[in-house]
MARTOR-655375 format. One record per residue (C-alpha): residue in three letters; y, x, z. Coordinates in steps of 0.2 Angstrom, whole numbers, plus 5000, padded with zeros to 4 digits. Layout:
BEGIN
alaYXZ;...
***
This chain:
BEGIN
met521351415064;tyr519751465075;gly519551575061;thr521451665060;met521451685078;leu519851795079;lys520451875066;ile522151905073;arg521051955091;ile519652045083;phe520952175071;glu521952225085;glu520652265097;thr519852375083;ile521652455078;ala521952485096;lys520252585098;ser520852685086;ser522452735090;arg521652775105;ala520652905097;gly522152985089;glu521852905073;met523252885068;glu525052905070;gly526552815079;phe526752675090;leu525752515092;his526452345100;pro524552265100;cys524952045103;ile523252025111;gly523351845121;gln524851775108;glu523751745093;ala524251545093;val526051575089;ala525651675072;thr524251525070;gly524951375071;val526351415063;cys525851505047;leu524751355044;ser526251225041;leu526651375029;asn526651375008;glu526251554999;asp527851554993;asp528851535011;tyr529651675020;ile529351755036;thr530251895044;thr529051975061;asn529352095071;his528752255081;arg527252175088;gly527052095069;his525052125064;gly524851945069;his526051865058;met525651955043;ile523451905045;ala523951735050;lys525251715033;gly523751785022;ala523751965020;asp522552065014;ile521252185030;lys521252325020;lys522852355016;met523652325033;ala522252465038;ala522552585026;glu524252565030;leu524252595047;tyr523152735044;gly524652805034;arg523652795018;ile524252784999;thr523052614997;gly524152525009;tyr525452395006;cys526552535008;lys525952675003;gly525552725019;lys527552735026;ser528052595034;gly526652625047;ser526452495061;met528152425063;his528852415048;ile527752305036;ala527852205022;asp527152115009;ile528652034996;asn527151934986;ile526451825001;gly528351785008;val528351935020;leu529851995022;gly529552135034;ala529152195052;asn530752255061;gly530752385074;ile532352335078;val532652185089;ala533252045083;ala533652135068;gly532352005056;ile533351855063;pro534751875051;leu533751915036;ala532851785038;thr534351675038;gly535051755025;ala533451705013;ala533751515020;tyr535151525012;ser534451604996;ile533451444995;lys534951335000;leu535751404983;arg534251414973;lys533951234978;thr532051294982;ser530951194994;gln530651325001;val530751385021;ala531251535030;val530351575048;ser530951695059;phe529851775074;phe530651855090;gly530351885107;asp531351835119;gly532451965122;ala533051945107;thr533751795112;thr535151915124;glu535751975104;gly537151935098;thr536451935079;phe535151785086;his536951685090;glu537751725075;ser536151685066;val535951535072;asn537551435071;met537551485055;ala536051415050;ala536751255059;ala538451255052;trp537751235034;thr536151175036;leu534751305032;pro533051265031;ile532651395045;val531551385060;phe531851505075;ile530051555082;ile530651635099;glu528751715106;asn529151705125;asn527851835133;asn528651845147;tyr529452005146;leu530852115138;val529752295136;gly529852285157;thr531352175159;gln530651975167;tyr531551885155;arg532351775170;arg533251935175;val534351915162;cys534351745156;asn534851575169;ile534051435158;glu531951395162;asn531551335142;leu532551465131;ser532451315120;asp533851235126;leu534851365117;ser534951265102;lys536051135113;gly537651245108;tyr537251225089;asn536651045091;ile535051065082;pro533351015089;gly532551125102;val530551125108;ser529751225123;leu527951225124;asp526351315129;gly525951465117;asn524151495121;asp523751295113;val523751335093;ile523751115090;ala525151115099;val525951255090;tyr525551185073;gln526051005080;ala527651075084;ala527851175069;his527351085057;lys528950935059;ala530251075063;val529451155042;ser529450985036;asp531350935044;ala531851115034;arg530951075019;ser531750895018;gly533850965021;lys533650915039;gly534151105044;pro533351215057;thr532751215074;ile532251345087;ile530451365095;glu529851435113;cys528251465112;lys527651505131;thr526551665130;tyr525951845134;arg525652005129;trp523852045139;thr524352265135;gly525852355140;his527252365127;his526352475116;leu524652585117;leu525652745124;glu525952635139;ser524952655154;glu523952495158;asp524252525176;ile526252465174;pro526952435189;tyr528252305183;arg526452175179;pro525452105194;lys523852135190;glu523351945197;glu524751895184;ile523951965166;glu522451875174;leu522951705177;trp523751735158;lys521951815153;lys521251645159;lys522251555149;cys521551645134;pro522251525119;ile520651585107;lys519251545123;asn519951375125;phe520151345109;glu518451395106;lys517951285122;phe518951105114;leu517951145096;leu516251155106;lys516850995116;glu517350905103;asn515650955091;ile516951035080;ile515651175077;asn514151225088;glu513651415096;glu512951465081;asp514251435069;ile515651535080;asn514351665083;lys514151675061;ile516251685063;lys516151815076;lys514951925065;glu515951915049;thr517451935056;tyr516852095063;ala516052145046;leu517752115038;ile518752225049;asp517452355047;glu517852355029;ala519552365031;ile519252525043;lys518252615033;phe519252585017;ala520652645024;lys519852795029;asp519352845013;ser520852805006;pro521952985002;val523253045015;thr524853005010;lys525953165004;pro527353245011;glu528053274994;glu528053094991;ser529353045007;leu530953044992;glu529952914985;asp530252724983;val531452764995;phe532552624985;ala531752494974;
***
C-alpha cells in the first residue's frame, strides 16, 4: 500500500514538472492527494478484473499494475507508449491488465464498466468490474442509468465515487442536496457506504467487501471516498484559484494519505525510517528510469495518425 501510493505521488509530481517545463503536450489532471483511493480499491482486485477510469486516472493505472515506462512514454507522445503515443493522458488504456480506458468525458466510463459487468454475467466468469469517477459524474444521466441497470440485473460491479469536493471549480454541495453521495444507492436498493478516502485501510476494507459481494453474485455497491485534490483541476490552471480558499487546501494537505499512513506504519513497527528511505530511493529511481525511457523513445510520426483508428 505504502509503495503504491508513493509510486503514484512521485510519478504525478515528476510528470507535473515535465509538463510545466514544456516537455509534453496536452492537459494533465494530477491525482496528487487522492492516492489512497486507487491503491485501496485496486489491491482488492485480480489482474483480470476490469476497471474504467477518468481524466484523473494515472493513479488508477499504476495501482492496477501498469508499466510505468509505457505510461511515461504515452504522456510524452512516444511510439513506445501504451497507445503508441496517441492517447495522451486522458485516454490511456491497457486491456492486458483489465484497464478498459481512461475517459475525458464526465461519467462516460460508468456505462462501459456496466457493460463489462454484463459481459461477465453472460460469460459466467468470476470477474468484477469497477468504475472510478468523480462527484460531478453522479449528476449525469449515465450514472443513474448504469446503476439502475446494474441493480436490476445484479451485475458484478462496484461504483467508486472519488469525491474531491469540486466539479472543476464548483463545490459539489452547490449542485447536490445530500451530504453523503453513497445515499444515492437507496434509490436502487443496493448497498452504499461513505468513508475517509484518505485512509487507505478503510478504502481497502470497504472495497474488499464490495468486490467479494459482487464476485459472489450479490450485485453492485456504491462507495463514496471523500478526498481532495491538491492541485488545480489541471496543470494549466493557476494554483492561485479563487474558488478554493488557501486555508482549505492546507487543511487537506495535513490529511495527506501517504504521510498519515507512514506515521501509522512507524507507530505499529511495521516499517522503520531505513525502510522508508529505501522505498523512496527505489521509487525515485524507477520513475527517473521511466522518464529517460520516454525521452529516448521515438516520437510518434504525424503520418501514423490514421493507423490503429479501428482495431
